[in-house]
C-alpha positions in Angstrom: 93.2 63.7 124.6 92.0 61.1 127.1 90.3 62.1 130.3 91.7 60.9 133.6 88.4 59.7 135.1 90.2 57.7 137.9 92.0 60.9 138.9 88.9 63.0 138.9 87.1 60.3 141.0 89.9 60.3 143.4 89.7 64.1 143.7 86.0 63.8 144.5 86.6 61.1 147.0 89.2 63.2 148.8 87.1 66.4 148.8 83.9 64.6 149.9 85.9 62.9 152.7 86.7 66.3 154.1 83.1 67.5 153.8 81.8 64.3 155.5 84.4 64.8 158.3 83.1 68.3 158.9 79.4 67.3 158.8 79.8 64.3 161.1 82.3 65.6 163.6 82.4 69.3 163.0 86.1 69.1 162.1 87.2 72.2 160.3 90.7 70.8 159.8 89.2 67.8 158.0 87.1 70.2 155.8 90.1 72.4 155.0 92.5 69.4 154.3 89.9 67.6 152.2 89.1 70.6 150.1 92.8 71.5 149.7 94.0 68.0 148.8 90.9 67.4 146.7 91.7 70.6 144.7 95.3 69.5 144.2 94.1 66.0 143.1 91.6 67.7 140.7 94.4 69.9 139.3 96.6 66.8 138.9 93.8 64.9 137.1 93.4 67.9 134.7 97.1 67.9 134.0 97.2 64.2 133.4 94.2 64.6 131.0 96.1 67.2 129.1 99.5 65.5 129.1 99.5 61.8 130.3 103.1 61.9 131.5 102.6 65.1 133.6 101.8 63.2 136.8 103.8 65.2 139.3 101.1 67.1 141.0 98.9 64.0 141.3 101.8 61.9 142.4 102.8 64.4 145.1 99.2 64.7 146.4 98.5 61.0 146.5 101.9 60.3 147.9 101.4 62.8 150.8 98.0 61.4 151.5 99.3 57.8 151.4 101.9 58.8 154.1 99.6 60.8 156.3 96.5 58.6 156.2 98.7 55.4 156.3 100.2 56.6 159.6 96.7 57.4 161.0 95.5 54.0 159.9 98.5 52.3 161.5 97.9 54.1 164.8 94.1 53.8 164.9 93.5 50.5 163.0 90.2 52.0 161.8 89.4 51.5 158.2 87.1 54.6 158.0 88.3 57.1 157.0 92.1 56.6 157.3 92.3 53.1 155.9 90.1 53.9 152.9 92.0 57.1 152.1 95.4 55.4 152.5 94.4 52.5 150.3 92.9 54.8 147.6 96.0 57.0 147.7 98.3 54.0 147.4 96.4 52.8 144.4 96.8 56.2 142.8 100.5 56.2 143.5 100.7 52.8 141.7 98.6 54.0 138.8 100.7 57.2 138.3 104.0 55.3 138.7 103.0 52.9 135.9 102.1 55.9 133.7 105.7 57.2 134.3 107.2 53.8 133.4 105.3 53.5 130.1 107.3 54.3 127.0 106.0 57.3 125.1 103.9 56.5 122.1 104.9 57.9 118.8 102.1 59.6 117.0 101.3 58.3 113.6 100.2 61.0 111.2 
């Protein structure tokens, strides 16, 4: 079993972004969204760690964040936080899509 360190790091990034949004601006919606999406990203990383082709929760989470934060970045043209989150989410979508395209490995016993 290999651990999805990239997925866990992404989950921490998402959750910490929500906490930072709350601390800096007092934004409760940022805190709630960051913790919710960070939790889903953590769950997805756990599932990918258990079964590398079980990417659906991670893919849905990072896909949703790519869309939402990409739209915010497009409208505001500010890299922090929208551009950073859109870019990180897009990279996760790419990573997970590649995991789906890989042929399953046969176990040699």
